TORFIPA-478694 format. One record per atom (N, C-alpha, C, CB): residue number from 1; residue in three letters; atom name; z, x, y. Coordinates in Angstrom, 1 decimal, m for minus. Glycine has a CB too. Example, Ala and Ser with C-alpha at 12.3 -4.5 7.8 and 13.67 -1.06 7.14 Angstrom:
2
@n: 1	res: Ala	atom: N	up: 7.8	east: 13.2	north: m5.7 .
@n: 1	res: Ala	atom: CA	up: 7.8	east: 12.3	north: m4.5 .
@n: 1	res: Ala	atom: C	up: 7.8	east: 13.2	north: m3.3 .
@n: 1	res: Ala	atom: CB	up: 9.0	east: 11.3	north: m4.5 .
@n: 2	res: Ser	atom: N	up: 7.1	east: 12.8	north: m2.2 .
@n: 2	res: Ser	atom: CA	up: 7.1	east: 13.7	north: m1.1 .
@n: 2	res: Ser	atom: C	up: 7.9	east: 12.9	north: 0.0 .
@n: 2	res: Ser	atom: CB	up: 5.7	east: 14.1	north: m0.6 .
//
This chain:
51
@n: 1	res: Met	atom: N	up: 93.3	east: 106.3	north: 67.8 .
@n: 1	res: Met	atom: CA	up: 93.3	east: 104.9	north: 68.1 .
@n: 1	res: Met	atom: C	up: 94.3	east: 104.6	north: 69.3 .
@n: 1	res: Met	atom: CB	up: 93.7	east: 104.1	north: 66.9 .
@n: 2	res: Ile	atom: N	up: 95.5	east: 105.1	north: 69.2 .
@n: 2	res: Ile	atom: CA	up: 96.5	east: 104.8	north: 70.2 .
@n: 2	res: Ile	atom: C	up: 96.1	east: 105.5	north: 71.5 .
@n: 2	res: Ile	atom: CB	up: 97.9	east: 105.3	north: 69.8 .
@n: 3	res: Ser	atom: N	up: 95.5	east: 106.7	north: 71.5 .
@n: 3	res: Ser	atom: CA	up: 95.1	east: 107.4	north: 72.7 .
@n: 3	res: Ser	atom: C	up: 94.0	east: 106.6	north: 73.4 .
@n: 3	res: Ser	atom: CB	up: 94.7	east: 108.8	north: 72.4 .
@n: 4	res: Gly	atom: N	up: 93.1	east: 106.1	north: 72.6 .
@n: 4	res: Gly	atom: CA	up: 92.0	east: 105.3	north: 73.1 .
@n: 4	res: Gly	atom: C	up: 92.5	east: 104.0	north: 73.8 .
@n: 4	res: Gly	atom: CB	up: 91.0	east: 104.9	north: 72.0 .
@n: 5	res: Leu	atom: N	up: 93.5	east: 103.4	north: 73.3 .
@n: 5	res: Leu	atom: CA	up: 94.1	east: 102.2	north: 73.9 .
@n: 5	res: Leu	atom: C	up: 94.8	east: 102.6	north: 75.2 .
@n: 5	res: Leu	atom: CB	up: 95.1	east: 101.5	north: 72.9 .
@n: 6	res: Ala	atom: N	up: 95.5	east: 103.8	north: 75.2 .
@n: 6	res: Ala	atom: CA	up: 96.2	east: 104.2	north: 76.3 .
@n: 6	res: Ala	atom: C	up: 95.2	east: 104.5	north: 77.5 .
@n: 6	res: Ala	atom: CB	up: 97.0	east: 105.5	north: 76.0 .
@n: 7	res: Ile	atom: N	up: 94.1	east: 105.2	north: 77.1 .
@n: 7	res: Ile	atom: CA	up: 93.1	east: 105.5	north: 78.1 .
@n: 7	res: Ile	atom: C	up: 92.5	east: 104.2	north: 78.7 .
@n: 7	res: Ile	atom: CB	up: 91.9	east: 106.3	north: 77.5 .
@n: 8	res: Ala	atom: N	up: 92.2	east: 103.2	north: 77.8 .
@n: 8	res: Ala	atom: CA	up: 91.7	east: 101.9	north: 78.3 .
@n: 8	res: Ala	atom: C	up: 92.7	east: 101.2	north: 79.2 .
@n: 8	res: Ala	atom: CB	up: 91.3	east: 101.0	north: 77.1 .
@n: 9	res: Leu	atom: N	up: 94.0	east: 101.2	north: 78.9 .
@n: 9	res: Leu	atom: CA	up: 95.0	east: 100.6	north: 79.7 .
@n: 9	res: Leu	atom: C	up: 95.1	east: 101.3	north: 81.0 .
@n: 9	res: Leu	atom: CB	up: 96.3	east: 100.6	north: 79.0 .
@n: 10	res: Met	atom: N	up: 95.1	east: 102.6	north: 81.0 .
@n: 10	res: Met	atom: CA	up: 95.1	east: 103.4	north: 82.3 .
@n: 10	res: Met	atom: C	up: 93.9	east: 103.1	north: 83.2 .
@n: 10	res: Met	atom: CB	up: 95.3	east: 104.9	north: 82.0 .
@n: 11	res: Met	atom: N	up: 92.8	east: 102.9	north: 82.6 .
@n: 11	res: Met	atom: CA	up: 91.6	east: 102.6	north: 83.3 .
@n: 11	res: Met	atom: C	up: 91.6	east: 101.2	north: 83.9 .
@n: 11	res: Met	atom: CB	up: 90.3	east: 102.7	north: 82.4 .
@n: 12	res: Val	atom: N	up: 92.1	east: 100.3	north: 83.2 .
@n: 12	res: Val	atom: CA	up: 92.3	east: 98.9	north: 83.7 .
@n: 12	res: Val	atom: C	up: 93.3	east: 98.9	north: 84.9 .
@n: 12	res: Val	atom: CB	up: 92.7	east: 98.0	north: 82.6 .
@n: 13	res: Leu	atom: N	up: 94.4	east: 99.6	north: 84.7 .
@n: 13	res: Leu	atom: CA	up: 95.4	east: 99.7	north: 85.8 .
@n: 13	res: Leu	atom: C	up: 94.8	east: 100.4	north: 87.0 .
@n: 13	res: Leu	atom: CB	up: 96.6	east: 100.5	north: 85.3 .
@n: 14	res: Phe	atom: N	up: 94.1	east: 101.5	north: 86.8 .
@n: 14	res: Phe	atom: CA	up: 93.5	east: 102.1	north: 88.0 .
@n: 14	res: Phe	atom: C	up: 92.5	east: 101.2	north: 88.7 .
@n: 14	res: Phe	atom: CB	up: 92.7	east: 103.4	north: 87.5 .
@n: 15	res: Leu	atom: N	up: 91.7	east: 100.5	north: 88.0 .
@n: 15	res: Leu	atom: CA	up: 90.7	east: 99.6	north: 88.6 .
@n: 15	res: Leu	atom: C	up: 91.4	east: 98.5	north: 89.3 .
@n: 15	res: Leu	atom: CB	up: 89.7	east: 99.1	north: 87.6 .
@n: 16	res: Gly	atom: N	up: 92.5	east: 98.0	north: 88.7 .
@n: 16	res: Gly	atom: CA	up: 93.2	east: 96.9	north: 89.4 .
@n: 16	res: Gly	atom: C	up: 93.9	east: 97.4	north: 90.7 .
@n: 16	res: Gly	atom: CB	up: 94.3	east: 96.4	north: 88.4 .
@n: 17	res: Leu	atom: N	up: 94.5	east: 98.6	north: 90.7 .
@n: 17	res: Leu	atom: CA	up: 95.1	east: 99.1	north: 91.9 .
@n: 17	res: Leu	atom: C	up: 94.0	east: 99.4	north: 92.9 .
@n: 17	res: Leu	atom: CB	up: 95.8	east: 100.4	north: 91.6 .
@n: 18	res: Trp	atom: N	up: 92.9	east: 99.9	north: 92.5 .
@n: 18	res: Trp	atom: CA	up: 91.8	east: 100.2	north: 93.4 .
@n: 18	res: Trp	atom: C	up: 91.3	east: 98.9	north: 94.1 .
@n: 18	res: Trp	atom: CB	up: 90.6	east: 100.9	north: 92.7 .
@n: 19	res: Ser	atom: N	up: 91.1	east: 97.9	north: 93.3 .
@n: 19	res: Ser	atom: CA	up: 90.6	east: 96.6	north: 93.9 .
@n: 19	res: Ser	atom: C	up: 91.6	east: 96.0	north: 94.8 .
@n: 19	res: Ser	atom: CB	up: 90.2	east: 95.7	north: 92.7 .
@n: 20	res: Trp	atom: N	up: 92.9	east: 96.1	north: 94.5 .
@n: 20	res: Trp	atom: CA	up: 93.9	east: 95.6	north: 95.3 .
@n: 20	res: Trp	atom: C	up: 94.0	east: 96.3	north: 96.7 .
@n: 20	res: Trp	atom: CB	up: 95.3	east: 95.7	north: 94.6 .
@n: 21	res: Ala	atom: N	up: 93.9	east: 97.7	north: 96.6 .
@n: 21	res: Ala	atom: CA	up: 93.9	east: 98.4	north: 97.8 .
@n: 21	res: Ala	atom: C	up: 92.7	east: 98.2	north: 98.7 .
@n: 21	res: Ala	atom: CB	up: 94.0	east: 99.9	north: 97.5 .
@n: 22	res: Trp	atom: N	up: 91.6	east: 98.0	north: 98.2 .
@n: 22	res: Trp	atom: CA	up: 90.3	east: 97.8	north: 99.0 .
@n: 22	res: Trp	atom: C	up: 90.0	east: 96.3	north: 99.2 .
@n: 22	res: Trp	atom: CB	up: 89.2	east: 98.4	north: 98.3 .
@n: 23	res: Ser	atom: N	up: 90.9	east: 95.4	north: 98.9 .
@n: 23	res: Ser	atom: CA	up: 90.6	east: 94.0	north: 99.1 .
@n: 23	res: Ser	atom: C	up: 90.7	east: 93.6	north: 100.6 .
@n: 23	res: Ser	atom: CB	up: 91.6	east: 93.1	north: 98.4 .
@n: 24	res: Lys	atom: N	up: 90.0	east: 92.6	north: 101.0 .
@n: 24	res: Lys	atom: CA	up: 89.9	east: 92.2	north: 102.4 .
@n: 24	res: Lys	atom: C	up: 91.3	east: 91.8	north: 102.9 .
@n: 24	res: Lys	atom: CB	up: 88.9	east: 91.0	north: 102.5 .
@n: 25	res: Arg	atom: N	up: 92.2	east: 91.3	north: 102.1 .
@n: 25	res: Arg	atom: CA	up: 93.5	east: 90.8	north: 102.5 .
@n: 25	res: Arg	atom: C	up: 94.3	east: 92.0	north: 103.0 .
@n: 25	res: Arg	atom: CB	up: 94.2	east: 90.1	north: 101.4 .
@n: 26	res: Arg	atom: N	up: 94.0	east: 93.2	north: 102.5 .
@n: 26	res: Arg	atom: CA	up: 94.8	east: 94.4	north: 102.9 .
@n: 26	res: Arg	atom: C	up: 94.3	east: 95.1	north: 104.1 .
@n: 26	res: Arg	atom: CB	up: 94.8	east: 95.4	north: 101.7 .
@n: 27	res: Gln	atom: N	up: 93.1	east: 94.7	north: 104.6 .
@n: 27	res: Gln	atom: CA	up: 92.4	east: 95.4	north: 105.7 .
@n: 27	res: Gln	atom: C	up: 93.3	east: 95.4	north: 106.9 .
@n: 27	res: Gln	atom: CB	up: 91.1	east: 94.7	north: 106.0 .
@n: 28	res: Ala	atom: N	up: 93.9	east: 94.3	north: 107.3 .
@n: 28	res: Ala	atom: CA	up: 94.7	east: 94.3	north: 108.5 .
@n: 28	res: Ala	atom: C	up: 95.9	east: 95.2	north: 108.4 .
@n: 28	res: Ala	atom: CB	up: 95.2	east: 92.9	north: 108.8 .
@n: 29	res: Asp	atom: N	up: 96.5	east: 95.3	north: 107.2 .
@n: 29	res: Asp	atom: CA	up: 97.6	east: 96.2	north: 107.0 .
@n: 29	res: Asp	atom: C	up: 97.2	east: 97.7	north: 107.2 .
@n: 29	res: Asp	atom: CB	up: 98.2	east: 96.0	north: 105.6 .
@n: 30	res: Phe	atom: N	up: 96.0	east: 98.0	north: 106.7 .
@n: 30	res: Phe	atom: CA	up: 95.5	east: 99.4	north: 106.8 .
@n: 30	res: Phe	atom: C	up: 95.2	east: 99.7	north: 108.3 .
@n: 30	res: Phe	atom: CB	up: 94.3	east: 99.6	north: 105.9 .
@n: 31	res: Ile	atom: N	up: 94.6	east: 98.8	north: 109.0 .
@n: 31	res: Ile	atom: CA	up: 94.3	east: 99.0	north: 110.4 .
@n: 31	res: Ile	atom: C	up: 95.6	east: 99.3	north: 111.2 .
@n: 31	res: Ile	atom: CB	up: 93.5	east: 97.8	north: 111.0 .
@n: 32	res: Glu	atom: N	up: 96.6	east: 98.5	north: 110.9 .
@n: 32	res: Glu	atom: CA	up: 97.9	east: 98.6	north: 111.5 .
@n: 32	res: Glu	atom: C	up: 98.6	east: 100.0	north: 111.2 .
@n: 32	res: Glu	atom: CB	up: 98.9	east: 97.5	north: 111.2 .
@n: 33	res: Ala	atom: N	up: 98.5	east: 100.4	north: 109.9 .
@n: 33	res: Ala	atom: CA	up: 99.1	east: 101.6	north: 109.5 .
@n: 33	res: Ala	atom: C	up: 98.3	east: 102.8	north: 110.1 .
@n: 33	res: Ala	atom: CB	up: 99.0	east: 101.7	north: 107.9 .
@n: 34	res: Ala	atom: N	up: 97.0	east: 102.7	north: 110.3 .
@n: 34	res: Ala	atom: CA	up: 96.3	east: 103.8	north: 110.9 .
@n: 34	res: Ala	atom: C	up: 96.7	east: 104.0	north: 112.4 .
@n: 34	res: Ala	atom: CB	up: 94.8	east: 103.4	north: 110.8 .
@n: 35	res: Gln	atom: N	up: 97.2	east: 103.0	north: 113.0 .
@n: 35	res: Gln	atom: CA	up: 97.6	east: 103.1	north: 114.4 .
@n: 35	res: Gln	atom: C	up: 99.0	east: 103.7	north: 114.6 .
@n: 35	res: Gln	atom: CB	up: 97.5	east: 101.8	north: 115.1 .
@n: 36	res: Leu	atom: N	up: 99.8	east: 103.7	north: 113.5 .
@n: 36	res: Leu	atom: CA	up: 101.2	east: 104.2	north: 113.7 .
@n: 36	res: Leu	atom: C	up: 101.3	east: 105.6	north: 114.3 .
@n: 36	res: Leu	atom: CB	up: 101.8	east: 104.2	north: 112.3 .
@n: 37	res: Pro	atom: N	up: 100.5	east: 106.6	north: 113.9 .
@n: 37	res: Pro	atom: CA	up: 100.7	east: 107.9	north: 114.5 .
@n: 37	res: Pro	atom: C	up: 100.4	east: 107.9	north: 116.0 .
@n: 37	res: Pro	atom: CB	up: 99.8	east: 108.9	north: 113.8 .
@n: 38	res: Leu	atom: N	up: 99.7	east: 106.9	north: 116.5 .
@n: 38	res: Leu	atom: CA	up: 99.3	east: 106.9	north: 117.9 .
@n: 38	res: Leu	atom: C	up: 100.2	east: 106.2	north: 118.8 .
@n: 38	res: Leu	atom: CB	up: 97.9	east: 106.3	north: 118.0 .
@n: 39	res: Ile	atom: N	up: 101.2	east: 105.5	north: 118.2 .
@n: 39	res: Ile	atom: CA	up: 102.2	east: 104.7	north: 119.0 .
@n: 39	res: Ile	atom: C	up: 103.3	east: 105.6	north: 119.5 .
@n: 39	res: Ile	atom: CB	up: 102.8	east: 103.5	north: 118.1 .
@n: 40	res: Glu	atom: N	up: 103.5	east: 105.6	north: 120.8 .
@n: 40	res: Glu	atom: CA	up: 104.5	east: 106.4	north: 121.4 .
@n: 40	res: Glu	atom: C	up: 105.8	east: 105.7	north: 121.3 .
@n: 40	res: Glu	atom: CB	up: 104.2	east: 106.8	north: 122.8 .
@n: 41	res: Gln	atom: N	up: 106.9	east: 106.4	north: 120.9 .
@n: 41	res: Gln	atom: CA	up: 108.2	east: 105.9	north: 120.8 .
@n: 41	res: Gln	atom: C	up: 109.0	east: 106.3	north: 122.1 .
@n: 41	res: Gln	atom: CB	up: 108.9	east: 106.3	north: 119.6 .
@n: 42	res: Ala	atom: N	up: 109.9	east: 105.4	north: 122.4 .
@n: 42	res: Ala	atom: CA	up: 110.8	east: 105.7	north: 123.6 .
@n: 42	res: Ala	atom: C	up: 111.7	east: 107.0	north: 123.2 .
@n: 42	res: Ala	atom: CB	up: 111.7	east: 104.5	north: 123.9 .
@n: 43	res: Pro	atom: N	up: 111.9	east: 107.8	north: 124.2 .
@n: 43	res: Pro	atom: CA	up: 112.8	east: 109.0	north: 123.9 .
@n: 43	res: Pro	atom: C	up: 114.1	east: 108.6	north: 123.4 .
@n: 43	res: Pro	atom: CB	up: 112.9	east: 109.9	north: 125.1 .
@n: 44	res: Arg	atom: N	up: 114.7	east: 109.4	north: 122.5 .
@n: 44	res: Arg	atom: CA	up: 116.0	east: 109.1	north: 121.9 .
@n: 44	res: Arg	atom: C	up: 117.1	east: 109.5	north: 122.9 .
@n: 44	res: Arg	atom: CB	up: 116.2	east: 109.8	north: 120.6 .
@n: 45	res: Arg	atom: N	up: 118.1	east: 108.7	north: 123.0 .
@n: 45	res: Arg	atom: CA	up: 119.3	east: 109.1	north: 123.9 .
@n: 45	res: Arg	atom: C	up: 120.2	east: 109.9	north: 123.0 .
@n: 45	res: Arg	atom: CB	up: 120.0	east: 107.8	north: 124.4 .
@n: 46	res: Pro	atom: N	up: 120.9	east: 110.9	north: 123.6 .
@n: 46	res: Pro	atom: CA	up: 121.7	east: 111.8	north: 122.9 .
@n: 46	res: Pro	atom: C	up: 122.9	east: 111.0	north: 122.2 .
@n: 46	res: Pro	atom: CB	up: 122.3	east: 112.8	north: 123.8 .
@n: 47	res: Glu	atom: N	up: 123.3	east: 109.9	north: 122.7 .
@n: 47	res: Glu	atom: CA	up: 124.4	east: 109.2	north: 122.1 .
@n: 47	res: Glu	atom: C	up: 124.0	east: 108.3	north: 120.9 .
@n: 47	res: Glu	atom: CB	up: 125.1	east: 108.3	north: 123.1 .
@n: 48	res: Asp	atom: N	up: 122.7	east: 108.2	north: 120.7 .
@n: 48	res: Asp	atom: CA	up: 122.2	east: 107.4	north: 119.5 .
@n: 48	res: Asp	atom: C	up: 122.5	east: 108.2	north: 118.2 .
@n: 48	res: Asp	atom: CB	up: 120.7	east: 107.1	north: 119.6 .
@n: 49	res: Pro	atom: N	up: 123.0	east: 107.5	north: 117.2 .
@n: 49	res: Pro	atom: CA	up: 123.2	east: 108.2	north: 115.9 .
@n: 49	res: Pro	atom: C	up: 121.9	east: 108.6	north: 115.3 .
@n: 49	res: Pro	atom: CB	up: 124.0	east: 107.4	north: 115.0 .
@n: 50	res: Gln	atom: N	up: 121.9	east: 109.8	north: 114.6 .
@n: 50	res: Gln	atom: CA	up: 120.7	east: 110.2	north: 113.9 .
@n: 50	res: Gln	atom: C	up: 120.5	east: 109.4	north: 112.7 .
@n: 50	res: Gln	atom: CB	up: 120.8	east: 111.8	north: 113.5 .
@n: 51	res: Ala	atom: N	up: 119.2	east: 109.0	north: 112.5 .
@n: 51	res: Ala	atom: CA	up: 118.9	east: 108.2	north: 111.3 .
@n: 51	res: Ala	atom: C	up: 118.4	east: 109.0	north: 110.2 .
@n: 51	res: Ala	atom: CB	up: 118.0	east: 107.1	north: 111.6 .
//
């Protein structure tokens, strides 16, 4: 009984997360994140502290 409820809860959480990630409101964020590896950064100066 408890394992069935746990499975149902996990399924609902999974479907909620899936629908949130694929919603139209998130599309602009994903497009921006997809471009991050292509953005060139300015070269670091030796005097800049390491982050």
